[in-house]
N, C-alpha and C positions, 0 to 999 in steps of 0.2 A: 428178871426179877427172882429174888429169893424171899424165903420166909424170914429172913432178918430185917427186910424192909417193911414199911408200914403198908398193911393190908385191909386196914378197916378204917373209915373215916366215920367219926361219930356225927350226929347231928350238932350243928352249931360250930364246927371245925371247920378251918380254912380261911384263908384271908379273903377280905371282901373290899370292893371299891363302890362309890356311888357315881352315876353318870347324869345325875339331876333327874330324879324321878325313876330311873330303872338301876337297878343294883348288879353288881356280878360278884357271886359268893364262888370262889375257886374250890372245888371238891376233889376231882381225880386229875392230877396233872400228867403231862405228856411222859415223865419218867416212870410213872406207875404201869404204863401200858405200852412200853417199848416205842413211844410216839404215834402208836395207832390211832389213839383218839384221846380226848380229853372231855371232862364233864364240868360244866359251871350250872349254877343255879341263877335265875333272873327274878328277883323280886320286882314287880311293875306296878307302881302306884296307878291309881284309876285315872283313866283319860290320857295317859301318856303314849306318845307315838316315837318310836325309833326311826330315824330317818332313812328313806329309802336306799337301798345299796345293792350292790352284787358283788359277789367275791369269785375268784376263779381258782382257787388252790384247794378249797375245802367246801364239804357239804355240811348242814346242820340239821338235826332232828331235835324239835322240842316237844316235851311232854308236859302237859298241863297238868300241874300238881294241885293247884287251887285257882279258883276263879274262872274267867272267860277272857279269851284272848282273841283279838282279830288279827287278821294277816291277809296282805296282798302279796300273791306269789304270780309273778308273770301279770296278767290282765285280769285276773279273778280274785275277788274278795271272799274270805272264809272266816267263820266264828268256830271256834273251838273251846268246848267246855272241859270241865274237869275230866281228867282222863282220856283226853283226846291226844293224838299224835301230830305234828306239823312238820312236813318235810320241807326244807328249804335247799334245794339242789345248787350245787355250785353253776355260775353261767347264767342264772335266772334272777332278775330283779326281784326284790323283795322287802317288805317292811312288816312289822308287827306293833300292836297297841294293846293296851288293857281296855277291853270292850266293856266291862262290867263296872258296878259301882262300887265294889271293894278291890283291896289289894290282890293281885294275881301273883303267881309263882309258877315259873317254868324251869324244868330241868332241860338242859340243853347239852346234846352230844355233838362234839365237833370233831371231824375226821378228814385227813389226818390232824393230828394234834399240832398246835403251833399259833393259831389263831386266837387262842385264849391270852396269849401275851399282849395282843392288840389292846385287850380290854383293860390288862393292868396298866399298859402305858397310857391308855386314855384315861383312867381313872387319876393318874398323875398330872397329866395335862389340864383335866377338868378342876383338879384341886388348886393348882398353881399357877394358870395362865391368866393373865388381864382378859376380862370378857371380850374386850376389842380384838384380841390377838388369837382366840379359841378357835374360831373357824378356819382359818388360815393354817394354824399349827394342827389341827384336827385333820385337816385334808391331806397335809404332808404325811402324817402318821399312817392315814389310810392307805395312800399310795405305795409306802415301804411294805405293806402287807397284801398288795395287789387287791385291795379292798376299795370300792369306788362308790361314792355318793351318786345317785342317779335319779332320773325322773323328779327333778324338784317340783314340776307341776303337780305331783300327786300330794305334796303335803297341804297347799291350801285346800285342795277338794277333799283330802280325807278329815283335816281340821274341820271344815264346816260340816261336812256329811256325818261325822260322829262326834264332834264336840271335844275334839282333843287338842294337846300342848305337845310340842316336840319336847324331847328330854333336854333339859337344862334351861327351858325357858320359866320366866316367873308366872 
């Protein structure tokens, strides 16, 4: 990195995609950190659930900027308010959701960098795929990133327990 490269990302800068109730705002790309890490922000609508998943290449650290986030990591449920950190280590199944009545905002550090590209590709798929083809295309994309949707039994349980809707559901 040199001082000729962009070193400040202003509020509101960066590309964004919507995943149907959870957004991805790209802030610090891999190129700014020598691929050590990347940072995205996730605006999360109230009551939205990210499908349970596991990844094997990267770790994630979420910082709750606004609102209240629920998370299941392994076999434990947590609630994290503004100012809290949530660690989602590689190799451990996890999911998260907006646990509060207001929109939430997460800052997410992904290391090593690279997985943020999954979000970009998923945003494109979400915007362009016919609804009946989206589940299989999403699973195929996830496999390319060694990201696997797991514990489908968590979804109905969490939906009922917390009154949630999976991202993309009407």
